[in-house]
Backbone as CSV, one residue per row, in Angstrom:
resi,resn,N_x,N_y,N_z,CA_x,CA_y,CA_z,C_x,C_y,C_z
1,MET,13.590,5.774,-14.023,13.486,6.868,-13.089,12.119,6.881,-12.405
2,TRP,11.061,6.554,-13.159,9.725,6.612,-12.561,9.544,5.565,-11.474
3,SER,10.193,4.415,-11.625,10.092,3.412,-10.564,10.798,3.916,-9.306
4,TRP,11.891,4.662,-9.475,12.597,5.268,-8.341,11.674,6.241,-7.612
5,VAL,11.001,7.101,-8.389,10.069,8.076,-7.804,8.911,7.363,-7.120
6,ALA,8.328,6.377,-7.795,7.184,5.652,-7.227,7.582,4.924,-5.950
7,HIS,8.798,4.387,-5.921,9.254,3.682,-4.715,9.354,4.644,-3.539
8,ARG,9.875,5.837,-3.789,9.994,6.834,-2.705,8.627,7.345,-2.262
9,VAL,7.758,7.632,-3.220,6.419,8.143,-2.890,5.637,7.108,-2.094
10,THR,5.663,5.848,-2.532,4.931,4.820,-1.789,5.543,4.606,-0.411
11,GLY,6.864,4.702,-0.300,7.510,4.563,1.006,7.081,5.651,1.968
12,VAL,7.020,6.895,1.497,6.597,8.013,2.347,5.127,7.858,2.722
13,ALA,4.292,7.450,1.768,2.868,7.260,2.055,2.665,6.172,3.110
14,ILE,3.388,5.082,2.981,3.282,3.993,3.961,3.765,4.468,5.326
15,PHE,4.840,5.242,5.353,5.348,5.778,6.616,4.286,6.626,7.312
16,PHE,3.641,7.541,6.569,2.632,8.395,7.195,1.409,7.597,7.640
17,PHE,1.021,6.569,6.866,-0.059,5.706,7.326,0.314,5.056,8.655
18,LEU,1.525,4.511,8.731,1.951,3.838,9.963,1.983,4.811,11.140
19,LEU,2.411,6.028,10.900,2.422,7.041,11.957,1.003,7.293,12.481
20,VAL,0.073,7.520,11.576,-1.324,7.746,11.978,-1.885,6.506,12.657
21,HIS,-1.566,5.340,12.128,-2.070,4.090,12.699,-1.579,3.903,14.140
22,VAL,-0.317,4.166,14.380,0.221,4.038,15.741,-0.455,5.044,16.662
23,LEU,-0.632,6.267,16.189,-1.260,7.294,17.033,-2.714,6.968,17.339
24,ASP,-3.483,6.561,16.329,-4.894,6.280,16.624,-5.059,5.005,17.441
25,THR,-4.165,4.039,17.276,-4.234,2.828,18.097,-3.843,3.134,19.542
26,ALA,-2.882,4.016,19.738,-2.466,4.400,21.086,-3.583,5.132,21.817
27,LEU,-4.497,5.716,21.063,-5.607,6.448,21.663,-6.479,5.550,22.534
28,VAL,-6.504,4.259,22.263,-7.324,3.339,23.042,-6.885,3.323,24.510
29,ARG,-5.593,3.547,24.763,-5.095,3.573,26.149,-5.506,4.858,26.867
30,VAL,-5.666,5.922,26.109,-6.027,7.211,26.701,-7.528,7.287,26.948
31,SER,-8.296,6.954,25.913,-9.748,7.039,26.022,-10.386,6.075,25.025
32,PRO,-10.910,4.954,25.514,-11.572,4.012,24.606,-12.721,4.644,23.820
33,GLN,-13.427,5.576,24.444,-14.532,6.241,23.746,-13.997,7.089,22.586
34,ALA,-12.934,7.829,22.821,-12.333,8.632,21.751,-11.803,7.729,20.638
35,TYR,-11.213,6.600,21.023,-10.725,5.642,20.035,-11.876,5.158,19.153
36,ASN,-12.994,4.780,19.778,-14.147,4.309,19.016,-14.679,5.387,18.077
37,GLU,-14.660,6.640,18.527,-15.116,7.741,17.676,-14.198,7.920,16.470
38,VAL,-12.905,7.851,16.696,-11.945,8.000,15.596,-12.107,6.850,14.613
39,ILE,-12.189,5.626,15.115,-12.352,4.463,14.231,-13.668,4.576,13.461
40,GLY,-14.690,5.116,14.100,-15.973,5.317,13.430,-15.879,6.270,12.250
41,THR,-15.004,7.265,12.348,-14.852,8.211,11.234,-14.191,7.565,10.032
42,TYR,-13.530,6.438,10.226,-12.857,5.757,9.120,-13.817,4.922,8.282
43,LYS,-15.029,4.724,8.755,-15.971,3.843,8.064,-16.812,4.638,7.063
44,ASN,-16.155,5.075,5.984,-16.846,5.787,4.920,-16.168,5.458,3.585
45,PRO,-16.839,5.742,2.483,-16.290,5.374,1.169,-14.935,6.014,0.852
46,VAL,-14.705,7.221,1.313,-13.421,7.876,1.041,-12.285,7.086,1.685
47,MET,-12.486,6.651,2.911,-11.457,5.861,3.589,-11.331,4.479,2.958
48,GLY,-12.432,3.933,2.440,-12.367,2.662,1.723,-11.485,2.778,0.485
49,LEU,-11.604,3.894,-0.229,-10.727,4.134,-1.369,-9.289,4.356,-0.897
50,GLY,-9.141,5.013,0.253,-7.807,5.199,0.830,-7.158,3.879,1.189
51,GLU,-7.957,2.952,1.709,-7.432,1.618,2.020,-6.966,0.913,0.748
52,ALA,-7.727,1.065,-0.319,-7.324,0.468,-1.600,-6.012,1.092,-2.076
53,GLY,-5.889,2.400,-1.934,-4.646,3.073,-2.299,-3.484,2.612,-1.445
54,LEU,-3.746,2.394,-0.158,-2.700,1.916,0.745,-2.222,0.526,0.330
55,VAL,-3.162,-0.359,0.025,-2.786,-1.706,-0.411,-2.000,-1.628,-1.726
56,ALA,-2.438,-0.774,-2.645,-1.716,-0.611,-3.910,-0.288,-0.136,-3.651
57,ALA,-0.129,0.808,-2.740,1.204,1.324,-2.419,2.075,0.251,-1.779
58,ILE,1.519,-0.499,-0.841,2.293,-1.543,-0.154,2.721,-2.632,-1.130
59,VAL,1.799,-3.061,-1.982,2.118,-4.140,-2.931,3.198,-3.672,-3.902
60,PHE,3.051,-2.458,-4.452,4.085,-1.964,-5.370,5.420,-1.817,-4.654
61,HIS,5.410,-1.225,-3.478,6.649,-0.988,-2.734,7.355,-2.306,-2.425
62,ALA,6.602,-3.315,-2.042,7.194,-4.616,-1.723,7.788,-5.283,-2.964
63,LEU,7.021,-5.326,-4.043,7.511,-5.961,-5.267,8.709,-5.215,-5.839
64,ASN,8.628,-3.890,-5.859,9.736,-3.109,-6.384,10.960,-3.221,-5.474
65,GLY,10.737,-3.349,-4.186,11.858,-3.554,-3.264,12.596,-4.850,-3.552
66,LEU,11.853,-5.900,-3.861,12.496,-7.160,-4.250,13.291,-6.998,-5.542
67,ARG,12.727,-6.228,-6.473,13.444,-5.954,-7.732,14.742,-5.197,-7.457
68,ILE,14.686,-4.222,-6.578,15.883,-3.443,-6.238,16.939,-4.341,-5.603
69,ILE,16.512,-5.245,-4.738,17.466,-6.187,-4.125,18.141,-7.022,-5.209
70,LEU,17.345,-7.504,-6.176,17.923,-8.300,-7.257,18.887,-7.476,-8.112
71,VAL,18.527,-6.238,-8.405,19.418,-5.378,-9.184,20.731,-5.158,-8.436
72,ASP,20.647,-4.978,-7.131,21.847,-4.682,-6.336,22.720,-5.906,-6.068
73,PHE,22.107,-7.055,-5.854,22.875,-8.201,-5.376,23.011,-9.371,-6.356
74,TRP,22.309,-9.326,-7.469,22.412,-10.374,-8.478,23.313,-9.845,-9.588
75,ALA,24.315,-10.595,-9.969,25.283,-10.145,-10.966,24.611,-9.710,-12.272
76,LYS,23.532,-10.399,-12.654,22.835,-10.053,-13.903,21.681,-9.071,-13.671
77,GLY,21.516,-8.621,-12.430,20.423,-7.716,-12.094,20.354,-6.466,-12.944
78,PRO,21.468,-5.724,-13.088,21.398,-4.506,-13.912,21.000,-4.782,-15.366
79,LYS,21.428,-5.918,-15.879,21.094,-6.267,-17.263,19.588,-6.478,-17.438
80,TYR,18.974,-7.077,-16.437,17.546,-7.421,-16.530,16.636,-6.476,-15.745
81,GLN,17.156,-5.331,-15.330,16.352,-4.457,-14.474,15.075,-3.976,-15.166
82,ARG,15.136,-3.695,-16.458,13.935,-3.227,-17.170,12.896,-4.351,-17.269
83,VAL,13.342,-5.549,-17.575,12.432,-6.704,-17.649,11.804,-6.947,-16.278
84,MET,12.633,-6.873,-15.238,12.109,-7.079,-13.885,11.098,-6.006,-13.507
85,LEU,11.298,-4.775,-13.985,10.317,-3.717,-13.716,8.972,-4.083,-14.334
86,TRP,8.984,-4.594,-15.565,7.731,-4.989,-16.209,7.097,-6.188,-15.507
87,VAL,7.919,-7.068,-14.961,7.391,-8.181,-14.164,6.710,-7.634,-12.912
88,VAL,7.352,-6.663,-12.263,6.768,-6.022,-11.074,5.433,-5.381,-11.429
89,VAL,5.407,-4.629,-12.522,4.160,-3.967,-12.935,3.082,-5.007,-13.243
90,GLY,3.452,-6.070,-13.949,2.477,-7.120,-14.266,1.936,-7.811,-13.035
91,LEU,2.824,-8.157,-12.104,2.371,-8.779,-10.850,1.492,-7.825,-10.053
92,TRP,1.867,-6.552,-10.047,1.083,-5.552,-9.316,-0.327,-5.454,-9.905
93,VAL,-0.411,-5.381,-11.224,-1.732,-5.310,-11.881,-2.539,-6.563,-11.565
94,LEU,-1.919,-7.719,-11.644,-2.601,-8.984,-11.366,-3.115,-9.035,-9.923
95,LEU,-2.266,-8.677,-8.974,-2.672,-8.707,-7.564,-3.756,-7.670,-7.272
96,MET,-3.627,-6.499,-7.860,-4.643,-5.468,-7.634,-5.967,-5.839,-8.300
97,ALA,-5.900,-6.530,-9.438,-7.131,-6.971,-10.100,-7.881,-7.984,-9.246
98,GLY,-7.162,-8.755,-8.451,-7.810,-9.684,-7.533,-8.338,-8.996,-6.285
99,PHE,-7.658,-7.943,-5.854,-8.025,-7.270,-4.607,-9.110,-6.212,-4.795
100,LEU,-8.980,-5.387,-5.821,-9.867,-4.230,-5.959,-11.354,-4.561,-6.031
101,PRO,-11.781,-5.558,-6.797,-13.226,-5.831,-6.816,-13.786,-6.149,-5.430
102,VAL,-13.054,-6.927,-4.665,-13.505,-7.271,-3.314,-13.568,-6.011,-2.447
103,GLN,-12.536,-5.190,-2.517,-12.488,-3.971,-1.709,-13.601,-3.001,-2.122
104,LEU,-13.827,-2.856,-3.400,-14.849,-1.923,-3.869,-16.260,-2.400,-3.497
105,VAL,-16.500,-3.696,-3.559,-17.798,-4.220,-3.113,-17.956,-3.979,-1.603
106,HIS,-16.884,-4.206,-0.864,-16.934,-3.965,0.579,-17.162,-2.484,0.886
107,THR,-16.549,-1.604,0.098,-16.648,-0.166,0.337,-17.991,0.385,-0.086
108,PHE,-18.465,0.001,-1.267,-19.663,0.614,-1.832,-20.885,-0.292,-1.824
109,GLY,-20.701,-1.572,-1.477,-21.826,-2.495,-1.454,-22.760,-2.203,-0.300
110,SER,-23.981,-2.697,-0.422,-24.936,-2.484,0.670,-24.598,-3.400,1.834
111,HIS,-24.709,-2.863,3.013,-24.343,-3.595,4.229,-25.585,-4.101,4.917
């Protein structure tokens, strides 16, 4: 059940990110100066942590989506759904362990 909840939560979070991203990118056509000001507000540690959260959400959503496809379309999918969930969690931890140190140094390191 928790993977179901996490899949929906990450999907909604990604949707809202994409909505904001489209709106702030469209701002460049209206006013390049306003666009630069908005992009400038994103360059802070809070947004750096938000970017890490976004990547975590995208990676989990993608891996879990593949698991859901296997559960739905592979004859043995329902039998192995719990094992596949642990594979998803393990891959997610592994990928995030490779990404987070780089992101955190970029966010909090001296420029």
